[in-house]
N, C-alpha and C positions, 0 to 999 in steps of 0.2 A: 840735203841739211848736211852741212861740215860738222866739226867737232872742235874747230879754234877757238869757241865760243861754248861755256859750261851751261848758260842759260841764254833763252830767248822770249820770244813771244808766243799764243798763237797763231797771231796775223802775220809775223815774222819768217816762223816756223815752214811753211808750205806745205802745212797740214790740210786746208780746205783748197790747194790746187787739184782741179780734179775731184773734189769730195762731193761724198753721196751723202747727202744729210735725210735720214729717217724717221725724225722725228720734230717736229716746227708747229707751231700756232699761229703761222703768219696768213691764216686765210680770213679775210676781213669780218668784224662784226657778226660773229659765230661763238666765239667763246671767251676765257679773259686773255685772249693772246690782241694782235690786233685788232683797232678797234675800227679801221674803215681802210679803203684802199688807198689811200695816200701814204698810210702805218705801211703798210704789205710792201706798196714798191720801194719806199725806203731801205725794208729788209733786205728785198731783193735787190736792191742797188749795191748796198754793202757787201751783200754776197756777191755778190757780179766783179766788185772789186778785188774779189779772195780768190777767185777762179771756180767756184762751186760749180759744178757741172749736174747736179740734179737733187732738186729738193721734195722731197714728199711732205706735204700739206696735212697734219696729222688731229686735226682738231676735236675737241672732247666730243664724248657721247657717254652719258651719263642721266643720274635722276636728277642733279642739279642745273645740268645743263640735256636736254631733253633734245639732241639735236636728230632728226632726221634725213638717212643718206640721199634721200632725191632732193631735200632741202638746200645739203651741202654740194651736192653736184652741181645743181641750179649757181651755187654761189663760187662755183669753182669755176666753171663756164666763164663769167662776167670777170673775175682776177683774169683767166688769160685772156681774155679779148680787150683787158685793160693793160695787159703785160706785152711788152713788145723787146724783152730783155731776151739775155741765150740759155738764161738758167731754162733748163727742161722741168716742168712743172707735172709732179703727178699728186692724186686724192688718194688717200686713206682715211684711218681714222683710230684714236687709243679711247677703247672702249673700257669704260670702267668694270669692272665685277662688282656689280651692286646687285639691289633684288630685283630688276628690271633684266639683269643680263640674260638670264633663260628665254625671257620671252622675246629679245631680241632676236637670240642666235633660233629660237625657233622659227621664227617668219623671216628669218634672213635678212633682219635690217644690220646690217654689219658691211666695211667697207676692210677690206684686209689689203694688205701691201699686194699682193700676188693671187693666184689660186690657194696657195698652201700657209703662208705666215700672213699674220695678225697680231696689231698691238696692243696689249692690253694693260691695265692698273689696278690694282687695289687701295683704296684707304690708306695714306701712311701711317694709323696709328693703328687701325682692329683689323685683324685678319675678315677677310668676310666666310662667312657661315656658310659650308661647303666647298671651299675653294676648289679641293679636289676631285670633288663631283664634276664643279664645271668644267674643269680643265681635261676631263674625260668625254666630256659632250663637245668641248672642241676638237679632241681627237677624233671622235667617229664621225664630225662632222669635214674630218680634213684637214683643219687646222693644226698646224705648230704654233705654239704661245706664244710672242717675244713680250718680255716682261719690261717694260718700261722703268728703269732708273731704277733697278735693284737697292742701289745704296741709300736711298730714301726712305726705306720703308724702316720703322723705326721696332714694330712687333716682330720682326724678324729676325733668327738668332742663323748661326752657320748649319746647324742641322736642318732649319727650311730649305737654307737655300743649296744645299748640298741635296735635299730630297728633292726639289725643283728638277733641279738641274739633270737627275736619274729618270725624271719623268720625260726627259727631251723639250725643256721648255728653255730658249734661248733668252740672250740678258741683253739687255741695250743700256749702254753708258752712257748718260750725262757727260759731256764734256766739262761745264762747269762744275762740275762735283770735284774733280781731282785739282781745282785750284780753289776750293773753300766756299765756295757761291752757298754752298745750302747748311754750313756748317762744318765744323772739323768732324763731326762724327760720322757725317754723308762723306766728306774726303777721306779719312782712314779707313773707312770700309771699301770705298771706291779702288785704291790705293791696294789692299790686301786683295780684293776682286781679282784687278789686274795682276797681279804677281801669280794668284791660284787658278788664272787664266779660265777664269770664268766668263767672260764676257765674249758675245758674237757680233755683236754691230755696237755701232756709236753715233749720237748725234744731240745737235745743239739743245733739242725743246726749247730753241727761240720763240720770246712772247713779243717781242719788241726792238727795235734796232738799238736802245742803252743797253739792254741784255747782250745783246751779239757784239756790242762794241765793248762791253767790261771781261768779255769773254776773249774777244781778239787781242784787248791788252793786257790780257794777264800774263805775268811772267814765272815761267816754268824751265824745268831743267831739261837740258838737249835732251837726255837720259831716258826722260819720262815722252815727252814728243816722241821719239825713235819706239817706243813700247803701242804707241796709240795707231801707229801706220796700218799694221795688219788687223784690223778694225773697220778700216777705211776701207782697205780692202775689199773685206767682208760684205758690207754695203753694197756691193757692185751686183751682188745678187738678187739684191732687192728692186 
């Protein structure tokens, strides 16, 4: 990326060339993301145009969307059979730390990125009871929690975030947050956390092709894009 222009768009910045997206809702018909196979393939086509290399499909597992890992694995195989493009598809899940989380953990009904890292979230507005107990349970099972979009949790303050980082929790930035797609509060927090070096990974959290297109068309400072490339590189470890 050159410095001849002060602004660019994410689509023109080169950020997605070789991109590993660690957070998406592209698996069809399983949550609030892509509704069917055609919509999943439309998202994948747009990602291909941008040069995305690997996509982690991370459907919700939560009380309101009680997906079972085995069902998600079957749906994943259907998507792989229907898709003939160049993006490497992998399956994980976004696990809500809710009232059923302990049961899922006890029964090994989780879909981690790999043997050690697992994507988790909480309610945006209210802290889960016993959050640090859940984190300890994950650690005892050998997992490193990756907290999805920490900039979006309105109940957390900077001390909460620092405590989580001290516990070894990794943070995943939603790319759309830095352009204000989730509001100014989330944007300000995302930019502040970038300045503080709190983020470890980056993802689109893409739910549909229009969502992805809005990210690609967003105008951003070139210097901001430059600050995101280290997170893109970190994603290659997933």
